[in-house]
Backbone as XML, in Angstrom:
<?xml version="1.0"?>
<chain id="A" units="angstrom">
  <residue number="1" name="MET">
    <atom name="N" x="-36.475" y="-49.830" z="-11.764"/>
    <atom name="CA" x="-35.469" y="-49.005" z="-11.138"/>
    <atom name="C" x="-35.501" y="-49.245" z="-9.635"/>
  </residue>
  <residue number="2" name="THR">
    <atom name="N" x="-34.340" y="-49.170" z="-9.050"/>
    <atom name="CA" x="-34.253" y="-49.309" z="-7.605"/>
    <atom name="C" x="-34.607" y="-47.970" z="-6.952"/>
  </residue>
  <residue number="3" name="THR">
    <atom name="N" x="-34.838" y="-48.019" z="-5.674"/>
    <atom name="CA" x="-35.147" y="-46.798" z="-4.920"/>
    <atom name="C" x="-33.990" y="-45.811" z="-5.006"/>
  </residue>
  <residue number="4" name="LYS">
    <atom name="N" x="-32.771" y="-46.332" z="-4.919"/>
    <atom name="CA" x="-31.596" y="-45.459" z="-4.987"/>
    <atom name="C" x="-31.503" y="-44.783" z="-6.361"/>
  </residue>
  <residue number="5" name="GLU">
    <atom name="N" x="-31.781" y="-45.523" z="-7.411"/>
    <atom name="CA" x="-31.743" y="-44.944" z="-8.762"/>
    <atom name="C" x="-32.812" y="-43.877" z="-8.936"/>
  </residue>
  <residue number="6" name="LEU">
    <atom name="N" x="-33.989" y="-44.125" z="-8.412"/>
    <atom name="CA" x="-35.057" y="-43.124" z="-8.491"/>
    <atom name="C" x="-34.694" y="-41.862" z="-7.720"/>
  </residue>
  <residue number="7" name="LEU">
    <atom name="N" x="-34.052" y="-42.019" z="-6.576"/>
    <atom name="CA" x="-33.605" y="-40.847" z="-5.819"/>
    <atom name="C" x="-32.558" y="-40.065" z="-6.598"/>
  </residue>
  <residue number="8" name="TYR">
    <atom name="N" x="-31.684" y="-40.768" z="-7.313"/>
    <atom name="CA" x="-30.677" y="-40.093" z="-8.129"/>
    <atom name="C" x="-31.342" y="-39.307" z="-9.254"/>
  </residue>
  <residue number="9" name="VAL">
    <atom name="N" x="-32.305" y="-39.897" z="-9.919"/>
    <atom name="CA" x="-33.020" y="-39.218" z="-11.000"/>
    <atom name="C" x="-33.727" y="-37.978" z="-10.457"/>
  </residue>
  <residue number="10" name="GLU">
    <atom name="N" x="-34.368" y="-38.137" z="-9.320"/>
    <atom name="CA" x="-35.047" y="-37.005" z="-8.686"/>
    <atom name="C" x="-34.069" y="-35.883" z="-8.370"/>
  </residue>
  <residue number="11" name="ASP">
    <atom name="N" x="-32.898" y="-36.244" z="-7.887"/>
    <atom name="CA" x="-31.856" y="-35.272" z="-7.559"/>
    <atom name="C" x="-31.373" y="-34.538" z="-8.808"/>
  </residue>
  <residue number="12" name="VAL">
    <atom name="N" x="-31.155" y="-35.275" z="-9.876"/>
    <atom name="CA" x="-30.694" y="-34.669" z="-11.135"/>
    <atom name="C" x="-31.728" y="-33.690" z="-11.675"/>
  </residue>
  <residue number="13" name="LEU">
    <atom name="N" x="-32.990" y="-34.096" z="-11.656"/>
    <atom name="CA" x="-34.044" y="-33.203" z="-12.143"/>
    <atom name="C" x="-34.159" y="-31.953" z="-11.266"/>
  </residue>
  <residue number="14" name="GLY">
    <atom name="N" x="-33.981" y="-32.108" z="-9.972"/>
    <atom name="CA" x="-34.003" y="-30.963" z="-9.067"/>
    <atom name="C" x="-32.867" y="-29.992" z="-9.337"/>
  </residue>
  <residue number="15" name="HIS">
    <atom name="N" x="-31.683" y="-30.539" z="-9.594"/>
    <atom name="CA" x="-30.542" y="-29.674" z="-9.916"/>
    <atom name="C" x="-30.761" y="-28.956" z="-11.246"/>
  </residue>
  <residue number="16" name="ALA">
    <atom name="N" x="-31.354" y="-29.639" z="-12.196"/>
    <atom name="CA" x="-31.639" y="-29.016" z="-13.485"/>
    <atom name="C" x="-32.622" y="-27.866" z="-13.327"/>
  </residue>
  <residue number="17" name="GLN">
    <atom name="N" x="-33.626" y="-28.045" z="-12.497"/>
    <atom name="CA" x="-34.584" y="-26.971" z="-12.247"/>
    <atom name="C" x="-33.922" y="-25.797" z="-11.539"/>
  </residue>
  <residue number="18" name="LEU">
    <atom name="N" x="-33.037" y="-26.091" z="-10.593"/>
    <atom name="CA" x="-32.321" y="-25.027" z="-9.890"/>
    <atom name="C" x="-31.447" y="-24.238" z="-10.868"/>
  </residue>
  <residue number="19" name="LEU">
    <atom name="N" x="-30.768" y="-24.936" z="-11.758"/>
    <atom name="CA" x="-29.924" y="-24.257" z="-12.740"/>
    <atom name="C" x="-30.762" y="-23.370" z="-13.649"/>
  </residue>
  <residue number="20" name="ARG">
    <atom name="N" x="-31.923" y="-23.855" z="-14.039"/>
    <atom name="CA" x="-32.829" y="-23.054" z="-14.871"/>
    <atom name="C" x="-33.207" y="-21.771" z="-14.149"/>
  </residue>
  <residue number="21" name="THR">
    <atom name="N" x="-33.548" y="-21.887" z="-12.883"/>
    <atom name="CA" x="-33.927" y="-20.723" z="-12.075"/>
    <atom name="C" x="-32.763" y="-19.743" z="-11.935"/>
  </residue>
  <residue number="22" name="LYS">
    <atom name="N" x="-31.580" y="-20.264" z="-11.661"/>
    <atom name="CA" x="-30.407" y="-19.403" z="-11.474"/>
    <atom name="C" x="-30.036" y="-18.678" z="-12.769"/>
  </residue>
  <residue number="23" name="CYS">
    <atom name="N" x="-30.150" y="-19.348" z="-13.895"/>
    <atom name="CA" x="-29.857" y="-18.691" z="-15.176"/>
    <atom name="C" x="-30.844" y="-17.553" z="-15.429"/>
  </residue>
  <residue number="24" name="ALA">
    <atom name="N" x="-32.107" y="-17.795" z="-15.150"/>
    <atom name="CA" x="-33.123" y="-16.760" z="-15.345"/>
    <atom name="C" x="-32.886" y="-15.582" z="-14.406"/>
  </residue>
  <residue number="25" name="GLU">
    <atom name="N" x="-32.537" y="-15.865" z="-13.157"/>
    <atom name="CA" x="-32.252" y="-14.794" z="-12.195"/>
    <atom name="C" x="-31.040" y="-13.976" z="-12.636"/>
  </residue>
  <residue number="26" name="ALA">
    <atom name="N" x="-30.002" y="-14.665" z="-13.074"/>
    <atom name="CA" x="-28.789" y="-13.970" z="-13.514"/>
    <atom name="C" x="-29.095" y="-13.093" z="-14.721"/>
  </residue>
  <residue number="27" name="ALA">
    <atom name="N" x="-29.825" y="-13.641" z="-15.677"/>
    <atom name="CA" x="-30.151" y="-12.873" z="-16.882"/>
    <atom name="C" x="-30.961" y="-11.624" z="-16.546"/>
  </residue>
  <residue number="28" name="SER">
    <atom name="N" x="-31.861" y="-11.733" z="-15.576"/>
    <atom name="CA" x="-32.687" y="-10.577" z="-15.237"/>
    <atom name="C" x="-31.898" y="-9.502" z="-14.493"/>
  </residue>
  <residue number="29" name="CYS">
    <atom name="N" x="-30.801" y="-9.880" z="-13.843"/>
    <atom name="CA" x="-30.003" y="-8.915" z="-13.068"/>
    <atom name="C" x="-28.876" y="-8.274" z="-13.874"/>
  </residue>
  <residue number="30" name="LEU">
    <atom name="N" x="-28.463" y="-8.916" z="-14.934"/>
    <atom name="CA" x="-27.303" y="-8.431" z="-15.685"/>
    <atom name="C" x="-27.647" y="-7.220" z="-16.537"/>
  </residue>
  <residue number="31" name="LYS">
    <atom name="N" x="-26.749" y="-6.290" z="-16.562"/>
    <atom name="CA" x="-26.920" y="-5.087" z="-17.377"/>
    <atom name="C" x="-26.178" y="-5.214" z="-18.712"/>
  </residue>
  <residue number="32" name="ASP">
    <atom name="N" x="-25.058" y="-5.915" z="-18.690"/>
    <atom name="CA" x="-24.259" y="-6.123" z="-19.892"/>
    <atom name="C" x="-25.039" y="-7.027" z="-20.856"/>
  </residue>
  <residue number="33" name="ALA">
    <atom name="N" x="-25.305" y="-6.541" z="-22.061"/>
    <atom name="CA" x="-26.125" y="-7.269" z="-23.030"/>
    <atom name="C" x="-25.509" y="-8.610" z="-23.417"/>
  </residue>
  <residue number="34" name="GLU">
    <atom name="N" x="-24.190" y="-8.650" z="-23.555"/>
    <atom name="CA" x="-23.521" y="-9.884" z="-23.955"/>
    <atom name="C" x="-23.635" y="-10.946" z="-22.853"/>
  </residue>
  <residue number="35" name="LEU">
    <atom name="N" x="-23.404" y="-10.532" z="-21.607"/>
    <atom name="CA" x="-23.526" y="-11.468" z="-20.491"/>
    <atom name="C" x="-24.970" y="-11.924" z="-20.297"/>
  </residue>
  <residue number="36" name="LYS">
    <atom name="N" x="-25.890" y="-10.996" z="-20.450"/>
    <atom name="CA" x="-27.308" y="-11.324" z="-20.322"/>
    <atom name="C" x="-27.712" y="-12.348" z="-21.372"/>
  </residue>
  <residue number="37" name="SER">
    <atom name="N" x="-27.278" y="-12.131" z="-22.589"/>
    <atom name="CA" x="-27.572" y="-13.065" z="-23.674"/>
    <atom name="C" x="-26.976" y="-14.438" z="-23.395"/>
  </residue>
  <residue number="38" name="TYR">
    <atom name="N" x="-25.756" y="-14.457" z="-22.859"/>
    <atom name="CA" x="-25.089" y="-15.722" z="-22.533"/>
    <atom name="C" x="-25.870" y="-16.482" z="-21.456"/>
  </residue>
  <residue number="39" name="ALA">
    <atom name="N" x="-26.309" y="-15.790" z="-20.422"/>
    <atom name="CA" x="-27.080" y="-16.428" z="-19.349"/>
    <atom name="C" x="-28.407" y="-16.969" z="-19.877"/>
  </residue>
  <residue number="40" name="GLU">
    <atom name="N" x="-29.040" y="-16.198" z="-20.752"/>
    <atom name="CA" x="-30.300" y="-16.659" z="-21.345"/>
    <atom name="C" x="-30.078" y="-17.902" z="-22.206"/>
  </residue>
  <residue number="41" name="GLU">
    <atom name="N" x="-28.988" y="-17.910" z="-22.972"/>
    <atom name="CA" x="-28.675" y="-19.063" z="-23.804"/>
    <atom name="C" x="-28.375" y="-20.299" z="-22.953"/>
  </residue>
  <residue number="42" name="MET">
    <atom name="N" x="-27.665" y="-20.105" z="-21.851"/>
    <atom name="CA" x="-27.385" y="-21.240" z="-20.961"/>
    <atom name="C" x="-28.690" y="-21.792" z="-20.370"/>
  </residue>
  <residue number="43" name="GLY">
    <atom name="N" x="-29.615" y="-20.900" z="-20.074"/>
    <atom name="CA" x="-30.924" y="-21.331" z="-19.574"/>
    <atom name="C" x="-31.674" y="-22.149" z="-20.614"/>
  </residue>
  <residue number="44" name="LYS">
    <atom name="N" x="-31.613" y="-21.710" z="-21.870"/>
    <atom name="CA" x="-32.287" y="-22.444" z="-22.952"/>
    <atom name="C" x="-31.644" y="-23.808" z="-23.171"/>
  </residue>
  <residue number="45" name="LYS">
    <atom name="N" x="-30.311" y="-23.863" z="-23.139"/>
    <atom name="CA" x="-29.623" y="-25.139" z="-23.306"/>
    <atom name="C" x="-29.971" y="-26.086" z="-22.162"/>
  </residue>
  <residue number="46" name="ASN">
    <atom name="N" x="-30.061" y="-25.548" z="-20.960"/>
    <atom name="CA" x="-30.439" y="-26.366" z="-19.809"/>
    <atom name="C" x="-31.858" y="-26.898" z="-19.975"/>
  </residue>
  <residue number="47" name="ASP">
    <atom name="N" x="-32.764" y="-26.066" z="-20.489"/>
    <atom name="CA" x="-34.132" y="-26.519" z="-20.738"/>
    <atom name="C" x="-34.147" y="-27.688" z="-21.719"/>
  </residue>
  <residue number="48" name="GLN">
    <atom name="N" x="-33.314" y="-27.593" z="-22.757"/>
    <atom name="CA" x="-33.238" y="-28.666" z="-23.752"/>
    <atom name="C" x="-32.705" y="-29.952" z="-23.116"/>
  </residue>
  <residue number="49" name="LEU">
    <atom name="N" x="-31.672" y="-29.826" z="-22.297"/>
    <atom name="CA" x="-31.116" y="-30.996" z="-21.624"/>
    <atom name="C" x="-32.125" y="-31.607" z="-20.651"/>
  </residue>
  <residue number="50" name="PHE">
    <atom name="N" x="-32.827" y="-30.749" z="-19.925"/>
    <atom name="CA" x="-33.847" y="-31.224" z="-18.994"/>
    <atom name="C" x="-34.926" y="-31.994" z="-19.747"/>
  </residue>
  <residue number="51" name="SER">
    <atom name="N" x="-35.382" y="-31.418" z="-20.846"/>
    <atom name="CA" x="-36.425" y="-32.078" z="-21.638"/>
    <atom name="C" x="-35.950" y="-33.415" z="-22.199"/>
  </residue>
  <residue number="52" name="ALA">
    <atom name="N" x="-34.716" y="-33.435" z="-22.680"/>
    <atom name="CA" x="-34.174" y="-34.684" z="-23.226"/>
    <atom name="C" x="-34.054" y="-35.743" z="-22.138"/>
  </residue>
  <residue number="53" name="PHE">
    <atom name="N" x="-33.570" y="-35.356" z="-20.987"/>
    <atom name="CA" x="-33.429" y="-36.299" z="-19.882"/>
    <atom name="C" x="-34.789" y="-36.783" z="-19.411"/>
  </residue>
  <residue number="54" name="TYR">
    <atom name="N" x="-35.708" y="-35.856" z="-19.283"/>
    <atom name="CA" x="-37.058" y="-36.203" z="-18.815"/>
    <atom name="C" x="-37.758" y="-37.140" z="-19.801"/>
  </residue>
  <residue number="55" name="SER">
    <atom name="N" x="-37.546" y="-36.927" z="-21.095"/>
    <atom name="CA" x="-38.185" y="-37.786" z="-22.095"/>
    <atom name="C" x="-37.644" y="-39.212" z="-22.054"/>
  </residue>
  <residue number="56" name="LEU">
    <atom name="N" x="-36.440" y="-39.388" z="-21.556"/>
    <atom name="CA" x="-35.877" y="-40.726" z="-21.401"/>
    <atom name="C" x="-36.624" y="-41.532" z="-20.343"/>
  </residue>
  <residue number="57" name="LEU">
    <atom name="N" x="-37.222" y="-40.812" z="-19.416"/>
    <atom name="CA" x="-37.947" y="-41.499" z="-18.346"/>
    <atom name="C" x="-39.291" y="-41.951" z="-18.854"/>
  </residue>
</chain>
């Protein structure tokens, strides 16, 4: 991999971690059960995508 490609991968993984954090924060702040569940599910889906992407490396 080139340096530029490695920087791109690093950036993608960083964004995935940020999304995971934001989903968890949103879920903890929401009072509406349906919205809270949706945020938690989005966090889980992001975890799966992160793991799949990371395993490719």
